[in-house]
Backbone as ProteinMPNN parsed JSONL, in Angstrom:
{"seq_chain_A": "XXXXXXXXXXXXXXXXXXXXXXXXXXXXXXXXXXXXXXXXXXXXXXXXXXXXXXXXXXXXXXXXXXXXXXXXXXXXXXXXXXXXXXXXXXXXXXXXXXXXXXXXXXXXXXXXXX", "coords_chain_A": {"N_chain_A": [[-1.962, 70.404, 63.713], [-5.267, 69.711, 63.801], [-6.624, 66.751, 64.492], [-9.782, 65.957, 63.261], [-12.461, 63.258, 63.658], [-15.243, 61.356, 62.087], [-18.303, 60.233, 61.298], [-18.859, 57.984, 62.447], [-21.477, 55.924, 64.999], [-24.533, 53.851, 65.384], [-24.703, 50.902, 64.657], [-25.335, 47.864, 62.821], [-24.548, 43.714, 63.512], [-22.128, 42.912, 61.069], [-22.416, 44.636, 59.463], [-21.433, 47.737, 57.159], [-18.652, 50.347, 57.842], [-17.464, 53.593, 56.779], [-14.795, 55.452, 58.496], [-13.464, 58.28, 59.277], [-11.408, 61.077, 58.426], [-10.506, 64.447, 59.412], [-8.834, 67.791, 59.064], [-8.702, 70.874, 58.665], [-6.938, 73.909, 57.589], [-4.325, 72.709, 56.684], [-1.917, 71.598, 56.171], [-2.352, 67.993, 55.256], [-0.38, 65.827, 53.961], [2.403, 65.862, 55.053], [2.808, 64.43, 57.112], [2.185, 60.532, 58.993], [-0.522, 58.547, 60.326], [-2.629, 57.258, 62.494], [-4.918, 55.335, 63.182], [-6.681, 54.53, 66.631], [-8.861, 52.679, 69.145], [-10.839, 52.411, 71.656], [-12.794, 50.574, 73.903], [-15.257, 49.745, 75.864], [-13.5, 49.733, 79.667], [-11.132, 48.644, 78.623], [-7.544, 49.068, 77.131], [-7.012, 51.485, 75.405], [-6.108, 50.73, 71.867], [-4.336, 50.062, 68.806], [-5.426, 50.208, 65.834], [-4.642, 50.587, 63.184], [-2.232, 51.186, 60.472], [-0.741, 54.105, 58.417], [2.114, 55.597, 56.874], [3.574, 58.242, 55.553], [3.934, 57.735, 52.647], [2.021, 56.09, 52.367], [2.456, 52.874, 53.284], [1.026, 50.32, 54.82], [-0.767, 49.04, 57.998], [-1.658, 46.157, 59.663], [-4.023, 46.017, 63.39], [-4.321, 42.513, 63.989], [-6.233, 41.45, 64.479], [-8.279, 43.686, 63.059], [-7.05, 42.694, 60.607], [-7.428, 41.865, 57.185], [-10.259, 42.833, 57.418], [-11.316, 45.515, 57.935], [-9.8, 48.846, 56.252], [-7.963, 51.19, 55.695], [-6.882, 54.529, 54.085], [-5.384, 57.289, 52.549], [-5.621, 60.506, 51.048], [-4.891, 62.565, 49.557], [-5.807, 65.015, 48.051], [-8.055, 65.557, 49.436], [-7.333, 66.229, 52.033], [-7.275, 63.921, 53.628], [-7.681, 60.825, 55.654], [-8.666, 57.684, 55.925], [-10.917, 55.13, 56.89], [-12.073, 52.351, 56.645], [-13.988, 49.87, 57.426], [-15.745, 46.72, 56.866], [-17.827, 43.709, 57.804], [-18.154, 44.076, 60.192], [-18.036, 43.358, 64.417], [-19.186, 42.582, 67.624], [-17.622, 43.527, 69.306], [-16.141, 45.201, 68.214], [-16.694, 47.64, 69.026], [-16.342, 50.555, 70.229], [-14.601, 53.951, 70.928], [-13.618, 55.127, 68.048], [-10.117, 56.667, 67.467], [-8.288, 59.061, 65.623], [-5.524, 59.45, 64.667], [-2.432, 61.785, 64.093], [0.647, 61.837, 63.217], [4.083, 63.354, 63.162], [7.335, 63.706, 63.643], [8.689, 63.799, 66.265], [5.898, 63.926, 67.576], [2.398, 63.69, 67.852], [-0.726, 64.335, 67.533], [-4.523, 64.524, 68.35], [-7.207, 63.844, 67.871], [-10.623, 64.176, 68.821], [-12.189, 61.455, 68.898], [-14.589, 59.043, 67.694], [-17.72, 57.626, 68.351], [-18.121, 54.155, 67.672], [-20.932, 52.012, 67.534], [-21.271, 48.317, 67.577], [-24.211, 46.066, 66.829], [-26.297, 43.49, 67.379]], "CA_chain_A": [[-3.085, 69.563, 63.219], [-5.356, 69.287, 65.158], [-7.841, 66.148, 64.033], [-11.027, 65.603, 63.566], [-12.757, 62.102, 62.624], [-16.314, 61.434, 61.573], [-18.404, 58.58, 60.335], [-19.5, 56.461, 63.919], [-22.526, 55.564, 64.872], [-24.763, 52.275, 65.307], [-25.186, 49.236, 63.167], [-25.801, 45.785, 62.622], [-23.107, 43.225, 63.372], [-22.045, 42.459, 59.079], [-22.382, 46.394, 58.252], [-19.497, 48.15, 56.829], [-18.445, 51.708, 58.035], [-16.638, 54.26, 57.397], [-14.64, 56.462, 59.364], [-12.32, 60.176, 58.339], [-9.708, 62.3, 59.73], [-9.618, 65.241, 58.521], [-8.286, 68.614, 59.09], [-8.767, 72.134, 58.108], [-5.832, 75.129, 57.169], [-3.31, 72.635, 57.148], [-2.165, 69.674, 55.064], [-1.989, 65.934, 56.707], [0.544, 65.352, 53.055], [3.495, 65.583, 55.659], [1.638, 63.234, 58.463], [1.727, 59.459, 59.16], [-0.851, 58.263, 60.653], [-2.84, 55.595, 62.806], [-6.469, 54.672, 63.615], [-6.684, 53.402, 67.581], [-9.752, 52.511, 69.463], [-10.658, 52.437, 72.916], [-13.758, 49.772, 74.354], [-15.441, 50.211, 77.901], [-13.217, 49.13, 80.403], [-10.503, 49.035, 78.258], [-6.816, 50.078, 76.872], [-6.579, 52.029, 74.014], [-5.192, 49.461, 70.918], [-3.249, 50.057, 67.809], [-6.605, 48.919, 65.194], [-4.457, 50.363, 61.61], [-1.206, 52.853, 60.724], [-0.607, 54.832, 57.16], [2.136, 56.237, 56.491], [3.153, 59.523, 54.532], [3.906, 57.335, 51.534], [0.7, 54.902, 51.8], [2.234, 51.892, 53.656], [-0.075, 50.318, 55.872], [-0.156, 47.79, 58.506], [-3.167, 45.961, 60.799], [-3.941, 44.698, 64.225], [-4.356, 41.133, 63.568], [-7.957, 40.568, 64.648], [-8.806, 43.452, 62.432], [-6.333, 42.329, 58.954], [-8.232, 41.184, 56.266], [-11.539, 43.088, 57.767], [-10.385, 46.87, 57.867], [-9.03, 48.885, 55.174], [-6.894, 52.76, 56.131], [-6.283, 54.545, 53.254], [-5.119, 58.306, 52.746], [-6.449, 61.306, 49.896], [-4.21, 63.85, 49.929], [-6.493, 65.968, 46.758], [-8.471, 65.709, 49.954], [-6.185, 66.227, 52.549], [-8.283, 63.047, 54.614], [-7.232, 59.802, 56.215], [-10.308, 57.073, 56.329], [-10.817, 53.687, 57.84], [-13.379, 51.618, 56.233], [-14.201, 48.88, 58.033], [-16.305, 45.685, 57.224], [-17.974, 43.196, 58.554], [-18.099, 44.486, 61.677], [-18.309, 42.386, 65.142], [-19.623, 43.592, 68.719], [-16.778, 43.444, 69.583], [-15.793, 45.961, 67.051], [-17.205, 48.455, 70.241], [-15.067, 51.089, 70.621], [-14.508, 54.761, 70.472], [-12.096, 55.35, 67.3], [-9.179, 57.987, 67.478], [-7.268, 59.315, 64.813], [-4.035, 59.988, 64.605], [-1.073, 62.431, 63.37], [1.868, 61.71, 63.294], [5.403, 64.012, 62.743], [8.992, 63.546, 64.291], [8.176, 62.845, 68.198], [4.745, 64.006, 68.525], [1.039, 62.317, 67.737], [-2.126, 64.842, 67.42], [-5.405, 63.48, 68.841], [-9.085, 63.572, 67.363], [-11.555, 63.883, 69.901], [-12.583, 59.673, 68.987], [-16.091, 58.895, 67.126], [-17.528, 55.943, 69.038], [-19.026, 52.824, 66.873], [-21.552, 50.77, 68.559], [-22.257, 47.233, 66.834], [-25.283, 45.462, 67.418], [-26.726, 42.07, 67.074]], "C_chain_A": [[-3.829, 69.531, 64.231], [-6.748, 68.44, 64.256], [-8.743, 65.627, 63.707], [-11.748, 64.517, 62.618], [-14.031, 62.732, 63.009], [-16.207, 59.72, 60.845], [-18.963, 57.493, 61.711], [-21.06, 56.486, 63.384], [-23.327, 54.319, 65.42], [-24.735, 51.761, 64.225], [-25.21, 48.348, 63.822], [-23.854, 45.305, 62.45], [-23.098, 42.787, 61.122], [-22.056, 43.95, 58.963], [-21.484, 46.995, 58.155], [-19.679, 49.846, 57.422], [-17.231, 52.714, 57.748], [-16.536, 55.338, 57.782], [-13.699, 57.962, 58.397], [-12.454, 60.53, 59.146], [-9.759, 63.06, 58.85], [-9.18, 66.655, 59.094], [-8.077, 70.229, 58.409], [-7.731, 73.363, 58.881], [-4.629, 74.299, 57.676], [-3.481, 71.815, 56.688], [-2.132, 68.758, 55.687], [-0.697, 65.131, 55.475], [2.211, 64.843, 54.076], [3.409, 64.626, 56.944], [1.967, 61.411, 58.275], [0.833, 59.631, 59.703], [-1.726, 57.392, 61.295], [-4.104, 55.671, 63.164], [-5.992, 53.992, 65.137], [-7.894, 53.554, 67.949], [-9.613, 52.278, 71.042], [-12.383, 51.588, 73.397], [-14.178, 50.098, 75.735], [-14.327, 49.351, 78.575], [-11.926, 48.288, 80.153], [-9.053, 49.116, 77.945], [-7.56, 50.367, 75.765], [-5.745, 51.116, 73.322], [-5.531, 49.962, 70.077], [-4.781, 49.083, 66.653], [-5.343, 49.205, 63.742], [-3.123, 52.007, 61.576], [-0.986, 53.116, 59.388], [0.605, 55.461, 57.202], [2.483, 57.876, 55.299], [3.355, 58.642, 53.186], [2.918, 55.723, 51.321], [0.943, 53.595, 52.663], [1.788, 51.601, 55.084], [0.505, 49.274, 56.997], [-1.38, 48.177, 59.25], [-2.841, 45.951, 61.93], [-4.408, 43.479, 64.146], [-5.733, 40.858, 63.507], [-8.7, 41.587, 63.567], [-8.468, 43.528, 60.773], [-7.285, 41.455, 58.526], [-10.066, 42.538, 55.643], [-11.32, 44.743, 56.946], [-9.39, 47.319, 57.067], [-8.508, 50.52, 55.435], [-5.992, 53.01, 55.042], [-6.349, 56.539, 53.66], [-5.204, 59.412, 51.66], [-5.683, 62.593, 49.964], [-4.948, 65.156, 48.965], [-7.348, 65.967, 48.178], [-8.138, 66.141, 52.046], [-7.239, 65.863, 53.704], [-7.242, 61.879, 54.758], [-9.15, 59.23, 56.282], [-10.307, 55.277, 56.866], [-11.306, 53.117, 57.069], [-13.971, 49.518, 56.574], [-15.541, 48.03, 57.973], [-16.883, 44.442, 57.499], [-17.845, 42.724, 59.902], [-18.114, 43.311, 62.554], [-18.696, 42.979, 66.162], [-19.04, 43.468, 69.378], [-15.712, 43.662, 69.105], [-16.314, 47.585, 67.866], [-16.148, 49.823, 69.73], [-15.171, 52.525, 70.144], [-13.314, 54.638, 69.214], [-11.556, 57.012, 67.724], [-8.297, 57.979, 66.864], [-6.301, 60.638, 65.512], [-2.734, 60.273, 63.953], [0.257, 62.39, 63.836], [3.082, 61.713, 62.89], [6.772, 64.328, 63.817], [8.465, 62.536, 65.396], [6.057, 62.915, 68.608], [3.27, 63.477, 67.885], [-0.17, 63.793, 68.431], [-3.309, 64.452, 67.477], [-6.793, 64.222, 68.273], [-9.744, 63.523, 68.71], [-12.575, 62.001, 69.795], [-13.79, 60.221, 68.153], [-16.552, 57.406, 67.474], [-18.813, 55.375, 67.716], [-19.432, 51.955, 67.992], [-21.876, 49.449, 67.822], [-22.945, 46.541, 67.584], [-25.154, 44.629, 67.494], [-27.847, 41.726, 66.545]], "O_chain_A": [[-3.426, 69.377, 65.384], [-7.609, 69.026, 63.599], [-8.619, 64.41, 63.852], [-11.786, 64.57, 61.389], [-14.267, 63.746, 63.665], [-15.443, 58.864, 60.4], [-19.384, 56.34, 61.611], [-21.641, 56.769, 62.336], [-22.56, 53.603, 66.063], [-24.745, 52.174, 63.065], [-25.136, 48.063, 65.017], [-22.815, 45.749, 61.961], [-23.982, 42.504, 60.313], [-21.437, 44.318, 57.964], [-20.585, 46.929, 58.994], [-20.764, 50.427, 57.393], [-16.18, 52.657, 58.386], [-17.396, 56.217, 57.729], [-13.519, 58.297, 57.226], [-13.12, 60.524, 60.181], [-9.331, 62.857, 57.714], [-9.254, 66.377, 60.291], [-7.146, 70.468, 57.64], [-7.66, 73.686, 60.067], [-3.948, 74.657, 58.636], [-4.513, 71.161, 56.542], [-1.818, 68.804, 56.876], [-0.118, 64.104, 55.829], [2.906, 63.847, 53.876], [4.424, 64.295, 57.557], [1.938, 61.09, 57.087], [0.693, 60.826, 59.962], [-1.754, 56.367, 60.614], [-4.135, 56.746, 63.763], [-5.14, 53.103, 65.128], [-8.464, 54.471, 67.357], [-8.549, 52.019, 71.605], [-13.294, 52.347, 73.067], [-13.472, 50.652, 76.578], [-14.168, 48.229, 78.093], [-11.52, 47.458, 80.967], [-8.748, 49.458, 79.087], [-8.487, 49.73, 75.266], [-4.756, 50.652, 73.889], [-6.667, 50.432, 70.005], [-5.061, 47.885, 66.664], [-5.034, 48.165, 63.16], [-3.061, 53.096, 62.146], [-1.027, 52.012, 58.845], [0.307, 56.454, 57.866], [1.693, 58.361, 54.489], [2.56, 59.137, 52.387], [3.027, 54.756, 50.568], [-0.098, 52.998, 52.938], [1.996, 52.23, 56.121], [1.637, 48.792, 57.055], [-1.958, 49.234, 59.501], [-1.631, 45.893, 62.146], [-5.591, 43.681, 64.421], [-6.302, 40.171, 62.658], [-9.634, 41.057, 62.965], [-9.141, 44.085, 59.906], [-7.851, 40.56, 59.155], [-10.617, 42.873, 54.594], [-11.21, 44.992, 55.745], [-8.325, 46.717, 56.934], [-9.504, 51.082, 54.98], [-4.94, 52.425, 54.782], [-6.994, 57.063, 54.567], [-4.323, 58.965, 50.926], [-6.13, 63.587, 50.537], [-4.567, 66.295, 49.237], [-7.487, 67.19, 48.165], [-8.949, 66.223, 52.969], [-7.855, 66.635, 54.439], [-6.166, 61.88, 54.16], [-10.219, 59.801, 56.497], [-9.328, 54.571, 57.109], [-10.678, 53.532, 56.095], [-14.166, 48.471, 55.957], [-16.447, 48.333, 58.75], [-15.906, 43.708, 57.353], [-17.592, 41.673, 60.49], [-18.185, 42.218, 61.99], [-18.691, 44.193, 65.962], [-19.546, 43.216, 70.471], [-14.658, 43.032, 69.195], [-16.26, 48.608, 67.183], [-15.303, 49.75, 68.838], [-15.739, 52.663, 69.06], [-12.229, 54.104, 69.444], [-12.153, 58.027, 68.084], [-7.369, 57.204, 67.094], [-6.259, 61.684, 66.16], [-2.029, 59.43, 63.399], [0.744, 62.955, 64.816], [3.568, 60.713, 62.36], [6.872, 65.248, 64.628], [8.086, 61.369, 65.492], [5.312, 62.331, 69.395], [3.501, 62.446, 67.253], [-0.293, 64.07, 69.625], [-3.524, 63.787, 66.464], [-7.04, 65.39, 68.572], [-9.316, 62.797, 69.607], [-13.43, 61.612, 70.59], [-14.018, 61.41, 67.929], [-16.044, 56.351, 67.093], [-19.795, 55.876, 67.167], [-18.82, 51.411, 68.911], [-23.012, 49.506, 67.352], [-22.651, 46.28, 68.75], [-23.993, 44.282, 67.709], [-28.094, 40.538, 66.34]]}, "name": "protein", "num_of_chains": 1, "seq": "XXXXXXXXXXXXXXXXXXXXXXXXXXXXXXXXXXXXXXXXXXXXXXXXXXXXXXXXXXXXXXXXXXXXXXXXXXXXXXXXXXXXXXXXXXXXXXXXXXXXXXXXXXXXXXXXXX"}
């Protein structure tokens, strides 16, 4: 499966952005998902996860502001990011995980200006 992210861009601090992760030709229903991000000069870090059953988990730095969700009928997964901060500037990557394999998208840039 090849995830494809969309929805990034240049936004203002305090704005809301929703990222999507989708794939064609293959159902997402048997995969759990993760969102990672990588800021310039920093290592890739976990943002949020969602299991096949819908259980979610978040990094402490985004908990309460970000929401991960999945819509099986749409074969897509989303990350809604509220109250964005400059330090949320990064390339956001979607990963689809099943058994021992994780399939990564190409990433989408989110730039938050003050």
